[in-house]
Each structure stands twice: as structure tokens, then as C-alpha cells.
C-alpha positions in Angstrom: -40.1 280.0 167.2 -38.0 283.2 167.6 -39.4 286.3 165.9 -38.4 290.0 165.7 -41.2 292.6 165.7 -40.5 296.3 165.0 -42.0 298.6 167.7 -42.8 302.3 167.9 -40.8 304.3 170.4 -43.0 305.7 173.2 -41.4 309.1 173.4 -40.4 309.6 169.7 -43.2 307.8 167.8 -40.5 306.4 165.5 -40.6 302.8 164.3 -37.4 301.2 165.7 -36.3 297.8 164.4 -35.5 295.2 165.4 -37.8 295.9 168.3 -39.2 293.0 170.2 -37.5 289.6 170.0 -39.0 286.4 171.3 -41.7 283.8 170.7 -44.0 281.2 172.2 -42.8 278.0 173.8 -44.9 275.5 175.7 -47.9 278.0 175.7 -45.9 281.0 177.1 -44.9 283.9 175.0 -41.7 285.7 176.1 -40.6 288.9 174.3 -37.7 291.2 175.1 -36.6 294.5 173.7 -33.7 296.9 174.4 -34.9 300.4 175.1 -33.7 303.7 176.6 -34.9 305.5 179.7 -33.6 308.9 180.4 -30.6 308.2 178.2 -29.7 304.9 179.9 -30.2 301.4 178.4 -32.9 299.2 179.8 -34.5 295.9 178.8 -38.3 295.6 178.6 -39.9 292.1 178.9 -43.4 291.0 178.0 -44.9 287.7 178.9 -48.2 286.2 177.6 -49.3 283.2 179.7 -52.3 281.5 181.3 -53.7 281.2 177.8 -56.9 279.3 177.4 -60.1 279.5 175.3 -61.4 282.2 177.7 -58.4 283.7 179.5 -54.9 285.1 179.1 -52.5 287.3 181.1 -50.0 289.9 179.9 -47.1 290.9 182.2 -44.6 293.7 181.4 -41.4 294.3 183.3 -38.3 296.5 183.1 -34.7 295.6 183.9 -32.1 298.3 184.5 -29.3 295.7 185.1 -29.2 293.9 181.8 -31.8 291.3 182.8 -30.5 290.2 186.1 -33.5 291.6 188.0 -37.0 292.6 186.7 -39.5 295.1 188.0 -43.1 294.4 187.0 -44.9 297.6 185.8 -48.0 296.3 184.1 -50.1 293.1 184.6 -53.4 292.5 182.8 -55.6 289.4 183.3 -58.0 289.0 180.4 -61.3 287.1 180.5 -63.7 286.6 177.6 -67.2 287.7 178.6 -69.3 286.6 175.6 
């Protein structure tokens, strides 16, 4: 299912629709947004995967060439402890 989620701009604090577009397929969530970095357009991608009853992972990456290549800038592995 494809969804659009509004987001808040990091530098401006302004809600900017359409924001993130994506959804979950086969247990993996892929979400992409068009943003700006120092006045230049970039794409930002977030992936939720490794989802189980006790774990999941979030990966964020940026692309400065319209999605041809991606640079990971944030990876979190989550584990339920209780």
C-alpha cells in the first residue's frame, strides 16, 4: 500500500506535504521524500526491515543524484527488552 505522510522540515519546522511517500511490502517498509540540502534537491530514504515480535531495524540514507546512489547516514537496530 502506497501512502503519503506529511513531514516537518528539519531547518524550518514547517509541515511540508506531501512529505514521505511509500509503504510496506513483504514485511519491508520503504519511504522516500524529496528534500533540500543547502539549496540543492536531495532524496531521503527510510527503510524499516528485520521486523519480528522483538526486533526491527530503521535505515536512513540520502541521495544527491536522484536515487542512483544512496549514502547511509543513520541505522538503528531495535530490540524489545521486556
